[in-house]
N, C-alpha and C positions, 0 to 999 in steps of 0.2 A: 494554560487551560482553556481560556475562552477562545483562543485560536482553533483548539481541537474541536470544541463544541460547534463553532461556526463551520469548520471544514466538514465535520459529520453531517451537520444539518444541510450544507449545500449539497452533499452527496446524496441525501434521501430526497431532497427537493428535485434535483436534476433526474433522478430516477422516476420520481412522481410526476414529473412534468410541471413542477411550479416555478414561479418566478423567483430568481436569485438575485436580481440587481442590488437590492438593498444589502443583503449579506455580502456580495462581493466589495461593496463600498467599504465595508467594515474592515477589509483585508489589505486596504491601501496602506503602505508603508511598513508591511510584516517584513521582517528579517527573515527571508526564506532560507538563507545559508545557514543561520542559527539553528531554525527549526529542522532543517534536513539533517544537521549533525546531531541533533537531540534524537531524532527519529532512527538514525543509524545505530545508536546505541541500543534502542529499543528492539530494534530488528534483531541484533545479535542476541540478546537475551531471548527473544521469542525463538530463535533459530535452534537454540540448545534443547527446547521441548519439542519443536514442531519437526525438526529434520530438514534435511537437504531439499527435498522436493518441494515441500510447502513454503519453504522460505524464498525459492527462486523467483516467483512472481513478484514478492515484496521487494526484493532487490532490484528487480527489472524496473519496478515503478520509482523507486528510491533514486536510481541513476537518471532516469527521465526529469525527476523532480529538480536534479541538480544541474541540468542542462539550461544554457542562458535562453534558448529560444522557446521554452515552455511558458505557456500563458498562465495567468492568476488563476483562471478558472481550472485549467488543468492540474495546477499545484494544489488548489483547494481540494480537487477531487481526489488526488494522490494521497494526500495527507489523510483526508477523511477515511479512504479505503485502508490504508496502511494502519491507522490508529484503531479504527473499528475492528480489524481483524486481529491485532495483538493485545487490544485492552480486555481486562477480564469481565466486561460487561456485554450484553447483548441486548438489541431492541426486541427480538424474538426469544424469549426464553425457552432453553433446551427441555427444562422441566415440564413445561406447560405444553409445548409444541414439538415433539420429539425430532422429526425430519426437518421442519422447518427451522428449528433452534439450531441445527446443525448447519444448515445450508446458507443462512442469510450472511454471513461473514464471506463465504466463498463466492456468492453470486454478486455481492458488493465488488469484491476483488475482482472478479471477472469482468464486470462491467466497466471498471476503470481501465483495466489492461486493455479491452477492446476499444476503448476510447482514445488510447495513446499509442497503441499498437504500431502506427507509422513512425513513432519517434524510438522504438525499440531497436536499435542498430546492431549490426554486428559487433561494433566497438563496446556497446553497452553489455552485449551478451558475453563478451570476453571478460569486462569488469565482473560481472556477476559470477561466472565460472571461477575467477582467480579468488574472489571473495569467499565463495563456498568452498573451494579447495583449502584456502587458509583456516576457514572455521572448521571444517569437517574431514579434511584431508582427501587426497587423491583416490585412495582405496574405496572410500564411500561413493566417490564419483563415478567409479567404474562399476559399482554396484547398482547405482541409481540409473545408469545408461542401460543397463541390462533389463530393467523394468519396462 
């Protein structure tokens, strides 16, 4: 849980332009392989509620997370964005701030996707599509492609 909080805090700090060096120090020695397998299960649970289209960027980030050349900062941003998106809490309440409450997760996810987009390879996109097909079936893939 503490890793989750640190990663979400790093995400907020990076977006806000604050210093993250001390927070990154706390992530030395993190077992990112174990963390990523835990996240994969959470993405699968989220996917059932959110659907194929909403799940795709999460899976792209997940597969970048599992790459060997992903930096600690990128891993922290990815974990923060994925978990912030799928967790039931939000920093900006939907009840209090209708539009902003809906957009904050999407904007955090978009920010991190843009940061690591150069690492989203055709091979990663192939893995994403295979995972989505396994979870949703090929019929929904054709439907999503039409949209």
